C-alpha positions, 0 to 999 in steps of 0.5 A: 447959353451963347448963340450957335451957328445954326442961331445965326442962320435962323436969324439972318434966313440962311443955311448953316453953310452960308454962315461958315462961308461968311466966317471962313470964306467970305469971298464965296458969298454976296455982299447982301447974305454977307450983310445979313449974317454979320447983323445977325451975329452981332444981334446974338453976340455970336463967338466963333468957337475956333477950338472946337472947329480945330478939335473937329479938324483934328489939328490945333494952332497950339503948341504945348511945353511943358518945363520941370520948374517954371520958377527956374529963370532958365526955364522961363526963357526956354518959353521966351525962346520957343513963344517967339518962334511959334509966333513967328510961324503963326501958333501959341504955346500953352505952358505946363510946370511939372514941377518935378513930379511925374503925375503933373507932367502925365496930366499935362500930356493928357490934356495936351492930347485931348486938346489935340496940340500941334505938338508937344515939347517937354523937359521930361522929369523922367523917362517919358518916351513910352508916353511920347509914343502913344502920343505919336501914334496919335499923330501928335508929334513931341521934342525932348527939351534940354534932354537927350532921346534915350532910344534915339527916337525923338527929336531932341534940343539940348546942351552938352552937360558933361561938357559943361561941367568939364569946363566948371571942373578945370576952371576951378583946379586951373584956380588951385582948388582941391576940395570941391563940392558938388551940390546937385538935385535927385542924380536921376534927373540926367542934366545934374548927373551929366554936370558932375560926371564932366566935372569927374572926368576933370578930377578923377586922375588928380590924386590931390583933388577931391570931389564930394557929393551933396545931394537935396531934393530939388534945385531950388535956392532954399535947397541950396541955401539949406546946402550950404548952411551945412557946409558953412557949419562945419569945422574949417579944416573940413569945408571944401575949398570949392563949390560946382552947383548943378543950377545957378538956383543953387548956387546963390542960395549957397551964396547966400548961407555962406555970406549970412554965416559971415565965416567964410569969404567968397572967392578967398575961402571958398569959389562958387560956380553955378550953371545955366547963368541966368540974369540973377547969376551977374547981379548977385551981391558977389557976382558969380561965376557960371556955365552958361546954355542958350536958354531962349534959343533951345526954346526957339529950336525945339519949336523949329523941330516940331514944326519940320517934324510935323511936315515931312511926318512924325517919327523923323528923329534929330537931335541938336547939342549946343556947346555951353561956355563958362562965363567968370565972375568974381565968386572964383576970381577976384577982379574978373 
């Protein structure tokens, strides 16, 4: 059993309060007394339990971050940005991966509440606002990351995904593509739906452009490859001449499937645009055109908003929306 503060006090012949002063307010203790306490700590191998102390005080030096899929480099960049901002402010970030599962998301929220986190940053899988209201009532603020607040009650930092979808659609139409396949995960994911809406806004009044919606079970490379294989297996007249994927992972999976099949050249026969502009996009066998999101900036900004809300009182709503940009590479334009 580990030594307690009381054990240290008994061995040093001082009160528990004196041990606490040595640990937290050493200027209040004489050098002789402090030496006795520190010697007792060395003998007993005492380790202070900051987590317990913070729980008793009702606060923590940690911020909880829940992302949809930690395997997606986009969310890794979000986490890096959040960590950078948190460390500068004297906090740590505890990362949770919901893996696009509601029960896992809920478990992390329960854990972060139990640990009295300084606040919670979350890229939610579904409608998480009722749960966040309960956290707010407990004095734990939250900020939505890569998603807007439906009710307007919660602070959020996001990217204009409808505008991003328009960028992809305008680019594909401008290079002469007329049969566009949209590859996405479940349309219940707000980001996926908004990117499709942006594409449709560009094509809805163009009689010679057709958009085909192909949805998968998730937004992974494997799912993108599966959907890409289904496209490549079609007869040539039934194939699209462009793909807009809801994220880079799906785009890279589709690119891999087409490349391995060898029947469709990229971009000559089919152009591909992804979303997020992760590092792997520029290093693909055919460098991938992509709609870039400032992932690290999303994370850093979310931390700043969270800490500002804690200082000013919970319930203060503010929304920050970044504008995406299109990065054109060889998957859509030869020699780009």
